[in-house]
N, C-alpha and C positions, 0 to 999 in steps of 0.2 A: 419848720421842715419846709421846705421847697414847696410842697402842694399842699400846705395846710395840714398835712397829716398829726396826729396827736403821738407821741411816741407810746409805746407799747409795750407790754411786759413780754420780754423774750424777743423781741424786734433788734434786738444788738447782735444775731448771729452767732451767739453762745447755745453752748447745750441747756435743753432745760430739765427739771429734773428727772423726766422718765431716761432720758439717755445717761444721766448721771447716776440712776441706779444699775442700769441693765447695760454693760460694754454691749456695743452695735445698736441697742434699739431707736439710734437714731438716724443710722444709715440708709432704713428703707422705710420709712413714714410709718410702720408699721408699730404697734404697743400690746401689750398685755390688754385681754379682756375687760381688767377694773379699771386699767388708764382712762382719760377724757382723750374725745375724738378732737386732735391737734387739727385747727382749722385756719387758713387766710382766704384774707377780703381782697377782692381788686374791683375797687370801684371808683370812679372818677366826683361823685357825688358824698362830699365828707357827709352830708345828714344822713344820705340812705347808709354807708359804711357804720355810721354811729347804730342808727337804729339795728341794723343787722345783727351787728357785735354785741350789744346789749341782751336783744333776744336771743343769742346762742349763749354766752357767758351766765345768762337765767339759768342754762341746763347742766345739772351736777354732771352728767356725760361729756359734756362739751366745751372746749377753753381754745377762744379764739387767739394765736400766736401772732397773730401780724397781721398789716395790711397795707394796704399800697392804692395810691391815686391814680397813678400813669404804669403802662407795660412794662417799661424801661426798669419800673422801680421793683416791680413783680418781679421779675426776673432776675435781678439779682439779689434780693430778699428768698423766692422759697425756698431754692438750694438750700440755702445757709441753714431754716430755719427747719424743713423737714415737716411739713403737715401731712395729715391723711387725705385731707381733703381742701380743694384751693375753691373757694366761689368766686366767679368771676365775670363780671359786666362782660357783654359782648360789645359795648361802644365803647371806645376811648378816646382823648384824645389826640394819644400818641401811637393809635393803633387798632386793634382790637382784640380782643378775650379768647377768639376762637385763634389766632395766631399764636396768643402766649399759654392756650392751651396744648398746643401742638407741640409748643418750644420745649415747655414743660415734660409733658410727657415724654418725649424724645428723650430727657435726662434723667426721669423718674418714674419710668414704667408701674409703679404702683399707687400714682398719686391718683387720687381720683378728684376727677372736674367740673363741677354742677354750674351750667350756664345760668348765667340769672340776666335778666332785657324785659326794658320795656316794651319789646318787637314782637308781637307773632308774625314770624318772619322765617318763610318755609326755608329760603336760601340759608338763613342762620341757621336755623334747624338742620340742613343735611352739609352744610360745614362743619358744625359741632359733632355731629357721627361720623364723620370724615376725618377731623383729626382727634378723633379718639374722646370724648368728651362721654361722662358717665350720667350724666341728667341735662336738663333742659329744660329752665321753670321760667314763669313771667314774673315781676317785680309785685305783678295785683295780687300774688297766691298769699295765702291766710300764713300766719306768722305760726301758725303749730303744726302746717304742711310745708313749711320753709324745713324747720326744724323737724322733721319728719323724711325730707329729703336727704339732706347732710346724713342721718345715721344711715338711710338706704344705700346711699352711696360708697359709704365709708366701710359697709356691710359688704361690697363687693357684687353689687346687685346696681341693673340699670332703670334708671327710669325714663328711658327711649322706650315706647311701646312697640314692641317689635311688627304687628300688622300696620300700626301707622307708618313708621318708616319703611316697611317692606313697600305700601302704596307711593309712598312718596317718590323712595328709589324709582322706583317704575314709571311714576308720571315724567319724570324726568330726562328719562332714557329715553320715551317715546316722542318726548314734543309734541305739543299741541296738533293735532290731527287737522285742522285748518287751513294749518302753515302749510303740508306737506306739498299741496301742488305748486306752489313758489319757490322752495329751497330745496334744494339738492340735500342740506343738512338738517332737520327742520328742528324746531325749537329753541333753538340758538338766539340771543339778544345780541343787538348788534355790536353790541363792545365784544361779545363771546365771539363771534364770528371775525373783527378783526383780529383776537389773540389767536385765535383757532390758522386763520390766514400766515399769521407772522409763525407761527408753532413751523408749518409747514417749510416759512423759508431757513427753519434753522436755527431762530434765535433764540438766544437766553432769555431765563427770565429780566434779568438785567437790564440786557436790549431791548427788551419788547416794553419793557418800565419807560425808558429812554425815550422810546419812540411815540408811546402814548402818551407820556408824563404822568405816570403814577408809578407809585411806590413800589417797591420789589415786591411787598408781601400783599398789597391787593390784587398785582397781577398772579401769585401762588394762589390765591382765595378763587379769581377768578378761572384759572385752569384746574380746580380741583370740582366746581362747577363742573365746568366743561366737559370734563372727563365722565363724572357721572350719566350726563346729558347723553353722552355719547354712547355709553353703556360700556366702555371700555377700561382698562388700570394702567394705561401706558402713554409716556409722553409719545412714543412714538408711533403709538398707533394710529394716536390723533395727527399725529405728520402725514403718516398713510392717507388718513380721510381727507387731510384738504387737499393735500398731493392730486387725489383723484378728483376731488370736486374741482381744482382750478384747469384739470384736463377738460372734463365734463364742459367747462365753462369754455375753455379754447376751443375742442371741437364742436362745439353749438356755434360760436363768431366763425370759425372757418367753413 
């Protein structure tokens, strides 16, 4: 295969034994309580994929139905294989697992996404929450804990601690207090300021990407963080904030 993946049982898009036994079982990703949890793996490192696959396949109640090394291949395969859980690497050569999570969840709302990363990154955690991920774990996790994490999200539970998530969201919305005296919109990175200004000009994500030489998906991720930091939910609200900030600067200059 192009990205060095092994052909896997069930990775051909043909219905598995569960869907063959029960009409409609493959339509939602849910199976009967006695059926194994169907898992799909996305990681660009083949050694990591093999290790996780072997670990999960050793469990009688879990079966890995497919794997991929790129975002593109995962987006093509997961809807056909209908897993219950997708274990997604955050960093990928052709994108990121957060964008894959967001796209897959839009197509398959009942899919549970478990983000797996080497980086203890608050921004990635925030992006994962906003993309609808059910859990976020580091690759340093013990094997038994990863197995438990898969079972937990498959059961519809979350591995994102509510109190930690609330504190994170509040901190990002408030921004660093020490920067408030010099910033009309506190807590934003230079890149986020650039994007906010362009939102205020009415540019689309694609136009912003072209202006800043960024991929459209990267722009979307920046905007997700930006909205959270501003404490707003809609792009138009961010545009209003950008317009007010620009008007204040003009007033001070005049």
